[in-house]
Every structure is written in C-alpha cells, then in structure tokens.
N, C-alpha and C positions, 0 to 999 in steps of 0.2 A: 504493500500500500504506500508507505512513505517514500520508498525509492522512486516510485512513479511520479510523486509530487516534486521530486528534485530532478525534473525532466530536462533542465538546461545543462546537466553534466553528462559526460559520456558514461556508458555502462561500465560497471566494474569488470575488469579483465578476468578471464578464467584462471590465469596464473598469478593472481594477486598475492596469495600466500608466499609463493616462491619469490616474488619481487620483494616483499617485506623481508624475507629471510636473507636475500642478497644484500639489502641495505644494512641489515643488522651485522653482517660480517665485514662490511666495508671499513676501510681505514679513513681517517680524516673527517671533515665536516659532512654531516648527513642532511642538513636542512633542505637543500634544493630537492634531493631525492624524496624526502618525506612529504614535502609539499606536492610534488608530482603525484605521489601515491594517493594523496588526499583529494586530488582533482577529479576523482570519479564519483558517481552516485553510489556510494558504499552502503551496503546493508549493515545491520547491527554486528554481524560476525566480522565483516571487513573492518569496521570502525574499531572493534575491540582488538583485532590483530594489529592494526596500525597504531593504536594507543600504546601497545607494548613496545613497539619500535621507537615511538617518540619518547616514552619514559626511559628506555635504555639509552637513547642519545642524550637526554638531559643528564642522566647519571654519569655518563662518560664525558660530559661537557663538549659535545660535538654536534650542536644543533644549528650553528650558524649556517645561513643568515636568518633563520627564524628568530623571532623576538621572544625571549623568555617572559612569562607572565604567570603570577601566582593567583589562583582563583579560590576564594572562600565560598563554600556552598552550604546553605541551610535549607531545609525542606521539612514539611510535615509528612513526607513519604520516605520510602527507602531510596537510596541513591547509588547502590552498588552497580546497577546496570547502566545508570546514567553517566557516571564519571568517565568511563572509557569512551563513551559516545562524544562527550564534550572535548576530550583530549584529541581524539581522531579528527573531529570536525574543525577544531581550531587550527590545525596544521594547514588546512585549506586556505586560511587567511593569513598565513605567515606567522602564526603564534605557536610557540613551544609551551604548552600549557601544563602546569602542575596544579593539582586540586587538593585542598584541605577541606574535608567535609565534617560537619558537626554530626554527632551520633544521632540515630533515628529519634525523631520527636523533639530534639533540642533546637529551639529557635531563639527566643529572647536571651536565654542563658549564654549562648555563644557570643552575644554582643556585650552583655553586661558583666560577665565574670572575667576578671583580668587574666586568669590562667586557662582560658578556654583554648582548645586545640586550634581554632581558626585564628584567634588573635596571636597565638604563638607563632603561626606560620607567616605572619605579616603579609597578608594578601594585598595585591594591587587592586583587585576587583572583588566585590562580594555579590554573589547571585542569591537573591532571596526567592527561592523557588517554592512559593506557597500557593496553594489552591484554595477553593471555597471552603474546604473542610477545616482549614486553619482558623477561619473567622466565624463561619456559620454552620459548624458541624452539627450542633443540636438544634437546628432551626425548626421552629414551629411558627405558624402564622401569628404575628404580633404587630398589628398595625399601630397600636398605641405607642410602642417604643421603637418603631422602625428606624427613625432618624438616629436615635441614641445607639442602636446596634451598629450603624455605619460609622458614627463618630468614634466608637470604641475601636473598631477595626482600623480606621485610618490613623488614630492616635498610636495604636500598637505598632503598625508598620513604620510610621514616621519616626517613632522613638528608637526602634531597632536600627533603622537606616542611619539616624543621627549618631547613635552610639558607635557603630562601626566606623563611620566617617571620622569621628573624633578620636577613637582609639588607635586607628592605623592609617588614617588619611586615604582610605581606599575609595575608589569610585564604586557606586552602588547600582545594582540592577534590581529593580522591583518589577513584578509581573501584574498585568491585568489578570483577572480570573474569569474563567468560562463557567457559566451556569450549566448544570446538567440538563439534558434535553427534556426531562419530565416536567410537566406543568400542572399545577393544581387547578388553575382557572383557564387553561388554554391560552389563547391570545390575549386575554385580559390580565395575565400575570404581571406584565411589566407596568401596568397601571395601578396595581393593587399594593399599597404600602405594606411592607412586612413579608411579602412573598419572596421566595429565594431569588427569582428573576429580578425583582425590584431592588433587593439589597445589592445584588451583584452589579446591576447597571449603575446604581448610585455610587457604589464603592469605586468602580472603574473611572467614572467621571471625576470624582474627587481625588483619586490617586494621581491622575494626569494633571489636574489643576493645582493641587495643594502639596503633594509629596515630590513630584518630579521637579527638577530644577538643577542648579549648579551642583555637579557631582552625582546626580541621581538620574539615571536613564530608565526608560520603561520598555520592557519586553512585552509586546502585545500578544499574549497567549490567547486571549479571547478571539482575536482575528485568526490566529494560527489554528485553533481548534475548529473554528467555523469553516476554514479551508478544508480541513480533513473531514469534517462532519462530526457533530457532537456524539452521535451513537458510536462512531468509530474511535473517537478520541477517548471517551471514558469506557473503561472495562471494569465493571463492578466486581466481577469475580477476581480479577487481578488485585484490586484494592483489598478485598476481603481476605485473600490468601497470602498476599505478599506486600501489601501497602504500597503498591505501585500507583503513583498519582495519575498516570494516563497509560494508554495501551502501549506495550513494548514496541509494536510495529511503528508507532509514531516517533520513537526516540531519534532516529536519524534526522528527521525533519526538525524536531525541537533542537537538537544539537547544532544543526546548520544555522538556525536563527540566533541562538546564543552566540555562536562563533562569529557570525557576521557583525553582531553588535559589539562584541569585545574587539574584533578587528577594527571597527570604526573608531573605538576609543583610542586605539594605537595608530591611527592614521593609515589604515590599510585599505580604506575604501578607494574605489576607482574614480578618476576625474574626467576621463575622456571616452566618449562613445564614437567609434569609427564605424561608419556604415558603408556597405556596398550599395550599388545603385540598381542594376538590372535584377529583377525578381526579388529584390529586398526592399527598396524604397518605392518601387513601382513594379507592376506586372509587365513582363515582356522585355525585349532587348532593344534598346533605343536605336542602336546602329542598324538593326534589321527591320524593326517594325516602324521606325520613325516616331516622332513625338506624338502624332495623332493616333498611333496604333497602340500606345501604352494603356494598360489597364490600371486606372487610378481614378478614384472619386466615387461619389454616391450613385446609386442606381443599379449596381450589380455587386454581388457578394465579394468577388475577388478584388475589385477596385476599392471597395470599402475596407477590406482587410489592410491594404497598404496605406490607405488614408488613416486608419486607426493607429498603425505603427508610427506614421509621421507625427500625429498628434501627441503620442506618448513621448517621442524624442523631443518635440518642442517643449513639452512640460518639463522634461529633465533639463533642458537648456535654461528654462526660466528659474530653475532652482540651483543653477550654477554648474551644471555638467557641460563640458565643452563638446561640441559636435565636430566631426570631421568626415570627409569622404575618401574612400580608398576603392577605386574602381578600375577595371580593365575596360577601356573605352577610348573612342576618339574624343579628346577633351572638348573641342568646340561643340560637337553634337550633344554631348552629355550636359555641358554647362547651359546650352540653349534650352534644354528640357527643364533643368532646374530653375532657370530664370523665367521661362515663359509659359510652361504648361499651366493651364488655367486651374487645375485641381491641386497643384502643389501647395502643401502647407508650409514646407521648409523651402527657404530661398537661399540664394548665395550668401547673404549677410548673416545667416544663421550658423554658418560653418566657419570655425576658426582656421581650418586648413583643408586643402583639397589636393589629392594626388590622383589624377585621372590620366592614365597612360597604359602602356602594355607591359610594364615591368611586373615582376612577381609581387604578390601582396605583402610579403614579409619585408622586402626592400622598401616598399612605399610606406609601410608603417614606421620603419626606421627613419625615413625622411620626415614624416610628420612629427615624430618624436624630437628630432633635431630642430625643426622649425618652431615648435612650441616650447622647447627647452623643458620638456616633461619626460620622465622616465617611462619606458615601456611597461613597467609594472603598475602604471596608472591607467592603462588602456583596456578597453573592452572592444573586441572586433566582432561585428555582427554581419554575417554573410550567409546567404541561403545555400551556397555551394559546399557540399561536404568535402570535396577535394581541396578547395581553397582553405577551409577551416583546418584541415589536417596539416596542410603545408605550413600554416602560420603556427599551429601548436608545436610542430616539430622544430621549426626554425627559431621561434621566439616563445619559449615556454613561459616567460614572465607575463605574456599577454593573456587575458581571459578571453576564451573563445567559446561562447555558449552553443550548445546543440539547438537546432531549430526544427520544429515539426515540418512535415511536408505541406500541411495546410497553412497558408499565410495568415489565416484567421487567428492562429495562436502566437504570432510574432510579438504583438504588443504585450500579451500576458507574460511571455518569457522575459521580455525586456524589463518589465516592472516588478516581477516576482523573484528574479534571480538573486537579488541582494548585493549585486556588485557595487551599487551606489548607496549603500546603507549610510545613514546619517544619525548623529546623536544631537545635532543642533542645526539651526538655520539662521545665519547672520546676514546683515546687509552686505558683507564682503562676499558671501556665497551668491547672493542675488545678483551682484554686479560682476561676477567673475568673467562671464562671456564678453561683457562690454570692455573689461580691462584688456583682454587679449585682442579685441578688435582695435582699440586705440593703440595698443602696442605695435600693431602692423603699421599704423600711421607714423609712429616714432621710427620704425625701421626704414620707412620710405624717406623720412627726413634725414636720417643718418646717411643713407645712400647718396643723397644730394648735397651733403655738407662737405666743406673743404677738408675738414679734419675733425677729430673727435672732440677737441676743445670747443670748436665752433658749434658742433651739434649739441653738446651738453649745455653750453651757454644759452642756446636758442630754446631749450626746453623750458626754461623759466621754472625750475624745480623749487619746491618749498617743502620742508620737513617739519612735522609736528611731533613732539615727544610727550608721552603721557606716562605717568607712573602712579603706582598705588591704586587702592580702590578695587572694585569688582567689575567696573565697566570694561567691556571688551574681553572678558575672560574666555568666552567661547573661541574667538578668533586667535587669542594668545595660545590657548591649549592646542588649537588646530594647527597652528604654524609649527609648534614644537613637535607634534606627533606625525605630521605629514611631510615635513621637510627632510630631505635626505642629502641633497647635493651641497647646499650651503648650510651646513649644520656642523659646528666645530667639534662637539662632543657626542652627538647623537644620543643624548640623554632624553628619555621620554617621561613626561609627567602627566598624571591624571588631572582632571579639572579640579578635584578637591585639593590636590597638592598645589596647583597654580593659585587657587584662592587663598590657601594658607600662606604661601610665600608673599602674595600681594599684601596681606594683612600684617606681615612681619616688618616692623620698622627698621630692622637691621639689614634687610635684604632689599636690593634694588630690583624691581621688576619694571622694565622699561619697554613701552610700546612705541613703535615708530610708524607714523603714517606719512605718505608721500603724495604730493599732487604736482601737476605740471600743466602746461598750457593746453594739453589734450584732455585733461580731466583728473579725477581723483583716483589714485591707485589703491586707496584703502590702507589698512595696516599691512605693512610689508616686512617688518622685522620685529623680533622679540629678543630681549636680553635679560638675563638673570645674573646678578652679581651677589655673591655671598661673602660675609666677613670671614677672614682667615688670618689670625695673628696680626691684626692691625692693617692688613691688606684687604683688597677685594679680589676674590677669584671669580673670573668670568665663567660661571657654571654652564651657561647656555648662551649661544649667539646663533640665531637662525635668521635667514632672509629668503624672501620669495625670489625665485630665479628670474622672474620677469623684469626685475630692476637691476640685473647684473650690469657691471661696467658703467655705472652712473655715479660713482663716487659716494654712494650712500654709506659705505663702510667708514670713510673718513669723517663724514658728518656725525655719524653715530659715535665714533670714538671721541671726537671732540666733546660731545655732550656727556659721555660717560666720565671722561676725565674731569670736566667741569664739576659734575656732581660729586665725584670722588674727592676733589680738592675741598669742596665745601663741607664734606663730611669728615675731613681730617685724615683721609686715607693716604698712606705712603706710596703704595705700589699697586698696580693692576697685574694680576697673574692670569695668563691665558693658557688654555689647555686645548690641544688638538689631538683627537683620537681618530686614527685612520680607519676607514672602512672602504669597501669596494665602490661606494657611491659618492664619497665626499672628497675625492682627490683634488677637486678644483680649488679647495680652500687649504691645501697643505701648506702653502706659503703665505697664508693670510696675515698672521701676526708679524712675520718678518717684513712684509710690505708696509705695515703700519708703524714700524719702528721699534717693535719689541725685540728684546735680546733673548737668545736661546739660553735656558737655564739647565735643562736636562732633556734627554731624548732616548727612545728605544724604538724598535720597529713598529710598535703599536701606539705609542703616545709621545708627544713632544710638549714640553712645558716652557712657557715664555714669560718674561717679566718686563714691565714698563714703569719707570720712575715717574710719578705724577708731577713732582716739582720741576723736573727737567723737561717735561713735555712741551713742545711748541705746537699750537693748533695746526692741523693739516689743511692745506688749501683745497677747496672744492667749489663746485658751482651751485651748491644747494643753500638756499636761504632757510633760516630756521625761524619758526614761529615763537612767540613769547613762551618762556619756560613754564610759567604757572598755568598749566592746562588741565582742565577737567573734561574727561570723556563722558558724555551724557547718554550716548547710544552705543549699541554693540557695533564695533568697527567692522 
C-alpha cells in the first residue's frame, strides 16, 4: 500500500540486500552510496536493512557527506518498528540519523526529568509522535467541557515542546492528529461540540495557530492519513496487540514525510525545478506537430493535464522555487511556442534559465547549474522520457529525478506530493527569490557592457543594511545557515531554536546583512555569528548567498564586524575555515581580507585579525545607519 503512494521513486531493486551488504564492506566514506540506496521506494524490510547500514556507518564515522543528526522520539505507541523506518528514510534526504526514543508510554517525563534518556542524548530535533489517544483516549461525548478538553491538550503539548526546546535547544516537530473514521453522528460530528471529530478538528486548528512557530514545525499527519485512507491508516487490532499507532504498511510513507521535514530543517530541500518541454509541459512534439498541433489547454483531457502541470509549476515559482527549461529542440521553434501559444500558463519570464538544444540532458543541467550558481543537489529534473531520466540519474546522481506515470493527468500530483520542495517557513525572501534571479540577469548584462569590474560595481549603486539582535528575520537567518554550502566558512548548521537563543544572547553577535542596488532589493544575503572567546570574537559562522558573489560584500561586512568588535572592546577576530567538497571557493577568504594564518591542517585553517591595527577595506557599497531594527521577516 504505502510503497505505491511513494510513486515518484523508482522501484526497489531485486538485489537490494546485496547492495547494502556491499556498502557495509566498503572502505572509506559511505554517505553517497547510502543515499543512493535510499532513493528507491523501499518497503519496510528494505528500510530496516538500510537502517542497519546507516547505523554501522555512523558507528564507524564514515557517513560523509551525509549530515549527522540526533532525533529524540516520544510517542504514546510503540516505536521499535518505526525507528529503522525513520533512519532509512532520512538517508534519502542526506541525513545520517540516530534516534533516542523514550520508553513506551513516557511522554511528558522525557521532557521534564533532567536525567531522561532523550535529554541525555542531546537531540537536535525532537519528534512528538502523539495521536488522538494521547489526549482523548477516554473520550465520551461532553459538550459542556468540550473547549476545556482542547485547552488541556494544547497546554500539554505546548509545555512539553517548550521544555524540550529549553533543555536542549532542539527544534520540535509536533503532529496534527487524525480522527478515526467512526462517527457517532455521521456528518454532523464535526458540528457537535464534544464529539471526537470536533475535538480533533479544534485541536489541529489551535496546534497550527498557537503551538507552531519559531523552532516548532508541524507534521500534518491528518492530511497524510487522509491520503492513505482512515480505514487503512488505523488498524485497531495492531493497536490492541502491539500498541502500534497506525498500520505497519503505512510506516514507509510516514517515515518519508518525517524525513523530508527534518531534511528541510537542515536545508536539504530543493530550489530549482527543471522541466522538459515536449510531452511534459505540453502534449506533442513542437518540431513535428508545430505550435498549433500541440495538445494544451481546456476542452480535452490531455490538454488539461498539461495545463494542470503548468499551473502547479507556476504556484511553486510564486512560493520561491526557480523554474528552468532543459529540452532537446530547435531553440527558436520551442521559444516561439513558449512565448506565443495562447494556452501557455508559463512564459519566458517565468524561467530563470533555458537550455534548448540537442546536447544531452545531463550536460544542459550542468550548464544551468553554472548559470544560476546553484549546486546540482538543489535540482529536480522533470521529464516524461524514461531514457532521459535514467541518463540524468546515472550521470548526475545528486539531481532528483522523479518517476512519472504514463498518464499526464498524474504529473501535477507527482510534482506537488513528492516532497522535494518541503518547507518549514515562508518568508518575503522566498516570495521574491525568482525576481532576485531575474534582476541578477540584468546585472550580468550590465557587467558584460562595462569597461571593467570597478566601473560595473560603481554603477550598481549598492547599499548594505546591517541588522543585529532580536527575533526579526530569524527564518531567513536559519535558512541561509542551513542551505548555504559554497560560501559557508565552517558549514556549521543551527536549528531555528538555536538561532533565536544566540540572537537573545548579548555576548554573541548575530548579524544580518541585506543588500539593495539600482535593480532592486536582494533581501538578506549574508549571516554572521561571532562568539566570545578569551577576550576575542570567533567568527563561528559566515555565510553568503552566491548570487552576490564578487561584489565586495565581504569587505563591507568585515568593516562592520570590526567596527562592532572595537566598540565592544574586542582585541582580535578569529576566523575558522573548515574545508568541504562544496566550499573550496572560500578557502582563501580570510587571507584576502587581511587575516594572518595562525594554524592549519588538511581539514581546518585558523586565522586571526588584530582589531586595533585594522584599516577599513575599500569597496563600492554604501552602508545604511547602524541602528537598524528589522520589523518584517527579511
């Protein structure tokens, strides 16, 4: 049942166990191989086998480039079968997961008792996997005290979440709850205060409005159970005999949804949707059928299916996903159809990049990656042709390539249910991302027509704004830290709760940098964290968006950090560079800015800058007044 619902992944290979065994015996880092094994629609047995391989790799410290993450798990049901499912599914999203679970039935105690197993494990994320029985187990119809029953349930879950966040600064995942399918009043149940359906509906609404927020994300189990079907989700016999909160067959799907949410917390969500044209965005082959012969638009089922996909893609663009085209076609013919076909929902201006030629798809995806300055591990490639899909999977395993059904009526469903673009927040920066990349193209055109780089930078009329402290902008701040890979000096990742705690700490500098120019506002493009260290500041984190590279932002930022350091009586700035496969572009960052090398080894270099001896670095960026308060999410 559940494997069919993960229909966007290729089928589990028949030799899966042998592949796992081969990885177990391999020398060196196993992360890429483990993630490749997780990329199939695995059943429960496959996930359990993969979980053993992941756990063995964690124990041997050989999971790179997977990101280690500790998950705390509390549930009012048994979790023995669930834990391997979570571990195996997390590898699909680049996470090497270890799980510390509270004993059966232990929920509040795990948060409030200082010596609990979960708190001792120091989890990065805590999953509160509680269903309706945790709150309304002894339910009887009581319309007089219906509201107070919901009050008590919300107060309990909020207090547990707050206790975990305070004790270990973990991000929290809470769940909506699914009401069982049985109804006392039939369709009137939701209208009758005190009925179980009424209690659940009110609990879920208040969970999302009152409990969810900074550091607390919601896993929508109610929607997930509805997708499966409530009768299939709940298995009363399994609950009565083994206290399994939902049917074992649904566990792979549940694990997938937990994993994609945890992945989003660690910046693993995808940013770019690359679309084929022929028989993907429209029906037919434009080079053979001509623009008028394409099947697209209302009035016939096939044309409406492609229209449905285009609307879904446009909706993704409006929430910040970049769109691109990768098609084997005559460019002029294909562009004309995109530009002038009367039923096209997507037009040329909706695409951040286009590669329309006769080159192989993998090469074109690499060209798009270079053009956008975004890694291929942020890409999803959507193509109806199974041969093209397999070629890209083989050549570029870091690109997500969903399986598509033969009937295009299912394309939009696959696109929106696959979880590649999972999000834990939605900021103004997300909303404006596509526009940022469009205006960046104008900057590149200006650069091409400038006499030299200095003339170009001066003509941009750039202005930087520095914001520190407070909680405004925390979503984008955490997003930059967790999603940036190339311009990230230490590649340290922090949860939203940790970001908020650092922002509230007067001894720690948490600096946000926003940049605008004559083409528009770039939004928050850099984040810096400086921690006190023996009278100095250590630059714990310095990240920057790749779309503002080579514009002297680093010089302007350092000038501001040194100014604040001097005002705080700081003697020296200490910079750390930790080498990864993705951040080689900033290997010489501190040297270029005038820091002196203090110590180095193949994995880490430490640099130091004397604040008193520092002379401000020249740049073409004007700075706004220093006392700035950010009132909206950047």
